[in-house]
N, C-alpha and C positions, 0 to 999 in steps of 0.2 A: 546711760541705757543699761538695762539689766542683761543677764547672761543669755536670755532668749532673743536678744536683739529686737525686741519690741518694747515700746515705752510702757512703763508701769503707771497706771492712772489711778489716782485717789478719787473714788466716786462718793461724794458726800450724800447722805441719805435724805437730807432736807427735813421738813416738818413731818413727824411721824403721824400726826393727825390728818395729814393730807394724802395725796396720791403717791408721794415719794417712795414709800416701801414697795408698793405693788408695781410701779413702773420700773423700779430698779430690779426687782425680782424677775419680771418679764424680760427685761433687757439682758440680764446675765444668764438666764436659763433657756431662753427661746431664740437667741441669736448667736449661734455657735461661731458664725463667721467673724465676729468681733475678736475672738481669741487669737486669730491669726494676725491681727493688727495691733493688739495691745494686751496687757495683763491688768484687768480691772480689779481693784481691791476696794471694797466698801468701807467707808469710815462712818460709823454710826452705831446702831443698836441691834444686836442679834435677835432679841425677843420681838422687836417690831417687825423685823424681816421674817422671822418664823411665822408670826401671825399672818402676814401677807401671803406667804407661801401656802399655808394650810387653809386659812379661811377664805382667801380671795382667789387663789390659783388652784386650790384643791390638791396641792402637792404634799410632799413629805418634809417635815421640819428638819430632818437630818441633813438636808442639802445645804443648810446654813452652817458654815464652819468658822469658828473664831480663830484668828491668828494673832500672834503678838506683834508682828511687824509685816510690812508689805513683802519683805524678802522671803517670808515663809509661804507665800501664796504659790500654789501649784498651777494655777490657770486651768484647772479642770472645768470644762463647760458644764459638767453635771453638778457643780457646787457654786455657792455664793460665799466667797471668803471675805470676812469682815473683821476689821480692827475695832474692837469694842471701845467706846469712849464714854465714860461715866456710867451712872447706874442704869438699870433696866428702865425702858420706857414702854414696856409691853402693856402697862395699865392705861395708857392714854387712849381715850375713845376717838374713833374716827369722826371727822367733821366738826369738831368743837375746838374753839380757841383754847390753847393750853400753854401756860407759862413754862411748864416742864418741857413740852415739845419745842417751844421757842428757844429755851435755853439750850436744849440739845442741838437744835439746828445750827445755832451759832457756834457751839463748841465743836461740832463736826468739821466746820469750815476752818476753825482755828487749828485743829489737829492736823488737817490736811496741809495747811500752810506750813506748820512746823515740820511735817514730814518732807515737804518740798524744800524747805530751807536746809534740811539735813541731807538732801540729795537722795532720799529714799523713794521718792516718786518723781516722775518726769512731767506730770501734768495733773490738773484738777478738773473734774467734771462734777457739776453741781445739780442735784435735784432741787425742786423749789422749796423755799422757806416762806413763812408768813411773817410779814414785817411787824404786825401788831403783836403776834405771839412772841417774836424775838424781843420786842420792847418789854412786854410783860415779864419775860424771863431775865430782864436786867441788862440787855445789850442794846444800847441806844444808837444803832446805825440805820441810816436810811434804807439800806439794802445790802445785798451780797457784794456789789462792786466796791462800795466804800469800806466794808469790813475787810475785804481782801487787800485793798490798797493799804489800809492801816497795818495789817499783819505783815506785809512786805515792806513797809516803810517808804512807800512811793507817794509822790504828790501829783505827778503828771500822768494821768491815765484816762481812758475813755471806755465807756460801754459801747460795744460795736455789735449791731445786728447783722447777721450774715446769712445769705442764701446763695449757694453756688459761688460765683465770683463777685457777687455784689456785697458791698460793705457800707453800712450806715454808721458813721461816728456821731456822737452826741456831745454838744457843748455843755448842756446841763441835762440832768435826768430826774432824780427823785427829790424834787423841790416843788413848791407851789409855782403856778404860772407867774405870779408877781415876782417871786424871787428868781425865776428863770430869766426874766427880762433883764434884771440887774446883773444876773450871773453871766450874761453874754457880754463880757468886757474884753478889753484889748489883750490882757495877759492870758486869759483862758483861751481865747481864739487863737492867739499865737502858739500856745502850747499844743493845742489839739491839731492845728495844721502841721506842726512839726512831727507829731505822732503819726499822722496819716502819711506824711512824706516818708518817714522812717519805715513804716509798715509796708508801703508800696515798694520801697527799695529792697526790703527783705524778701518780698515776694517776687523780685525780679522785674518789677514794673515801675522803674524810677520816673519815667516820663508820662505815666498815665494821668490823665486830667482828673482833677478833684473838684467836684461841683459843690459849691457852698450855698446852702439855702438861705434865703433872706429871712429875717425875723418877722417882719411885718408883711401884710398882704402886698403882693406885687413888688416885693423887696423895697418897700417904702415909697415907690412911685415918685422918685425925685423929691422926697421929703413930704409928700402930701399925706402919707400915712405913718409918720414917725421918722425920727432922725437916726435911729440906731444902725440902720443898714449903711447909711452914708458915713456916719461918724465912727463906727466901730468895725463893721465887717469889711467894708471896702478897703480901708487902710490896711487891715490885717492881711487881706488877700494880696495886696500889693507888696507888703513886706515878705510874705511867703514866696511870691514870685521872684523877688530880688534875691532870696536865699536859695533859689533853684528848685522850688516846689511848684509844680504845675497846678496851682489853685486857680479856679475860675469863679467869679461871682462878686457880690451876692446875686443869686438868681431867684426868681419867684418860685417858691416851693411847689405850687400847684402845677408848674411846668417841669421843674427839675425832677421831681420824684416819679411821675409817669414816664419820663424819658429814661430814667435809671432802670425802672422795671422792664422797659423794652430793650435794654442793653446798651444804651448810649453812654451811660456812666457806670463805672465799676466802684468808684469811691465817692461817697456823698457825706457831707457834713451837715447835720441838722441842728437846730438851735435848742429844742426842748423835747421832752419825753414823747408827748403825743404827736408831735410833728413827724417823728420817725416811727414810733411804735404802731400808731393806728394804721397808716397805709401799709406798713411792712407786714403786720399780722393779717390784715385783710387779704393781702395777696398771697403770702407764703404759708401762713398757718404753721402746721407741724414741720414744714420743710425749712424752717429757719432756726437759727441758734443764736446765742448771745456769747460773744467773745470779749474778754477784757484785755485790752492792749495797754501796755505800760507796766506789766508785771514781769518778774524774772522767769516765771514759768507760764506755760499756756494754761488758761482757764476757759472752759467752754461750758455753757449752761443751756438747759432747756429754755425755750422762749414762751413759757406759760407759768401759771401760778399753781398754788397748792390744791385748788379745786375741791374744797371741803364738801361741796354739795354732792359729789360723786365718789368721794373717798370710801374705800372698802366695798364698793359695789361690783368690782370686777369689770368695769367698762372703760376705765381710763386707758388711753392710748400711750404706748411707750415710744412712739416714732421719734419724737423730738429728742428724747434721751439717747436713743440709739444713734441718731445723727450727731448729737453732741460728742458722744464717745468716738465716733468715727473721725470727726473733725479734729478733736484733740489728738488722736493717734496720728493723723496726717501732719499736724502742725508741730507736735512735740519735738521730733528729731531736729528740726531747723529753727526752733524757737530761740536758741541762743543768739542767732543773728537778728531776730526781731528785737530782742532785749538790748543787745549791744547798740543797734542803730537807734532804738528809742532813747537809750541813755545819751547817746551822742547828740541826738536831735534836741533833747531837753537841755543839754548843757550849752547849746549854741546860742 
């Protein structure tokens, strides 16, 4: 932790053709209360930020201040302090797929990870990137989560959607539905259940029930609608329980998720991307964030995309990024316990 006794957060700018620059600028210039909880330092491109400040927010470009390292940041709420990574991206137009922007978005994340590994930042907050642009820029990762896992050299990790005290863990994420079905295997399910158990212990809730959603309708209905629930999920739940993890299921997703929204469950494991994302976003919208569990530092992201259709128009809402920074600031001081328990769970 830095000398101010608040965590230093690397805020990656995301794809500069999208809404990342403007929501980052709004977050850091219009929410002074964040500065009491954290010291945010942007990892990205100063010219893209200056353009957002002047053309979108109608402000003065001089509020953007380049620093060589996070240690130089003063945490002045009247400034946006940025570590410049790579050449200027001020030429990238809003709302258009750009290989330059995709390359930059990936590089910003890599730089943030390097700073975290060096102990220069205590957590990472990510504005959205565009996967197609990232691929066009030469970085062939399915998304943020997989890139982060690679940079930290971890194999057991999970994308977690969170709102309040509710956490949705995912067995599979950015793969086709066909690949998601085969991806729900015994090893992955065991690993994620250990991660959830570790995370629950780190949050001081070791006995909290963990609801596991079935893969098939009605959790297979005694094999009428597929065998995966009986052959993969049910044995994994039993193994988790034998290991002291309070897993329950598999349960029909159309019953489990509404119950979770009403507060019956705090920890939920879903099988594939849309099984978790669609209902979560429908209910929580900007009130949700994306946490990666299984990394040595906390990473929290907005729960939305680059929104090319509204980029540069001044109508993008920064609420999810503000919430992501707040959650990262809350979790960072105790994240070492999450990491240590996650490592211990993965090794068991």
